C-alpha positions as CSV (number, residue, x, y, z in Angstrom):
1,X,-16.9,-4.8,-74.0
2,X,-15.1,-2.2,-76.1
3,X,-15.8,-4.1,-79.4
4,X,-19.5,-3.7,-78.8
5,X,-19.4,-0.2,-77.3
6,X,-19.9,1.9,-80.5
7,X,-22.8,-0.3,-81.6
8,X,-24.5,-0.3,-78.2
9,X,-24.2,3.4,-77.8
10,X,-25.7,4.0,-81.3
11,X,-28.5,1.5,-80.6
12,X,-29.4,3.1,-77.2
13,X,-29.3,6.6,-78.8
14,X,-31.6,5.4,-81.5
15,X,-34.0,3.7,-79.1
16,X,-34.1,6.7,-76.7
17,X,-34.2,9.2,-79.6
18,X,-31.2,11.2,-78.3
19,X,-27.8,11.9,-79.8
20,X,-24.9,9.5,-79.4
21,X,-23.1,12.2,-77.4
22,X,-25.7,11.8,-74.7
23,X,-24.8,8.1,-74.3
24,X,-21.5,7.9,-72.3
25,X,-19.8,4.5,-72.0
26,X,-20.9,4.0,-68.4
27,X,-24.5,5.2,-68.8
28,X,-27.0,3.2,-66.7
29,X,-30.8,3.0,-66.4
30,X,-32.1,6.4,-65.1
31,X,-28.8,8.1,-66.1
32,X,-30.8,10.3,-68.5
33,X,-34.5,11.0,-68.3
34,X,-35.2,9.1,-71.5
35,X,-33.9,5.8,-70.0
36,X,-36.9,5.2,-67.9
37,X,-39.0,2.0,-67.9
38,X,-40.5,2.7,-71.3
39,X,-37.1,3.6,-72.7
40,X,-35.6,0.4,-71.3
41,X,-38.2,-1.7,-73.1
42,X,-37.4,0.1,-76.3
43,X,-33.7,-0.6,-75.9
44,X,-34.4,-4.3,-75.3
45,X,-36.8,-4.6,-78.3
46,X,-34.2,-3.0,-80.5
47,X,-31.4,-5.3,-79.2
48,X,-33.5,-8.4,-80.0
49,X,-34.4,-7.1,-83.4
50,X,-31.0,-5.9,-84.5
51,X,-28.7,-8.4,-82.9
52,X,-30.9,-11.5,-82.5
53,X,-29.8,-12.0,-79.0
54,X,-31.9,-13.8,-76.4
55,X,-33.6,-11.6,-73.9
56,X,-35.8,-13.4,-71.5
57,X,-37.5,-12.3,-68.3
58,X,-34.5,-13.1,-66.2
59,X,-32.2,-11.1,-68.4
60,X,-34.3,-7.9,-68.6
61,X,-33.4,-6.8,-65.1
62,X,-29.7,-7.3,-65.7
63,X,-29.4,-5.2,-68.9
64,X,-29.5,-1.9,-67.1
65,X,-26.3,-0.2,-68.3
66,X,-24.1,0.1,-71.3
67,X,-21.4,-2.2,-69.9
68,X,-24.0,-4.8,-69.0
69,X,-25.5,-4.8,-72.5
70,X,-22.0,-5.0,-74.0
71,X,-21.2,-8.0,-71.8
72,X,-24.5,-9.7,-72.8
73,X,-23.7,-9.2,-76.5
74,X,-20.2,-10.6,-76.0
75,X,-21.6,-13.7,-74.3
76,X,-24.1,-14.3,-77.2
77,X,-22.1,-13.4,-80.3
78,X,-24.7,-11.3,-82.1
79,X,-24.8,-10.6,-85.8
80,X,-24.3,-6.9,-86.5
81,X,-25.7,-6.8,-89.9
82,X,-29.0,-5.1,-90.5
83,X,-31.9,-7.4,-91.2
84,X,-33.2,-7.1,-94.7
85,X,-36.5,-7.9,-96.3
86,X,-34.9,-10.2,-98.9
């Protein structure tokens, strides 16, 4: 999990439009007011876009914490490079 932690914290902070300091390593859905149902969808969309990881309907309900997201990424070996328009 720790290999993915900095990237996941940064992504969640971006998706929720908060500072990375507001995203502790154990943060879960509802842990801050911005991580509500709309914020959750923003996180999932950004995860798919940035890391090209599969997120289907069955997975959505399991990705409700920083540790769970890190585990999902570890299981699917995402690519951490930014997508380019080239």
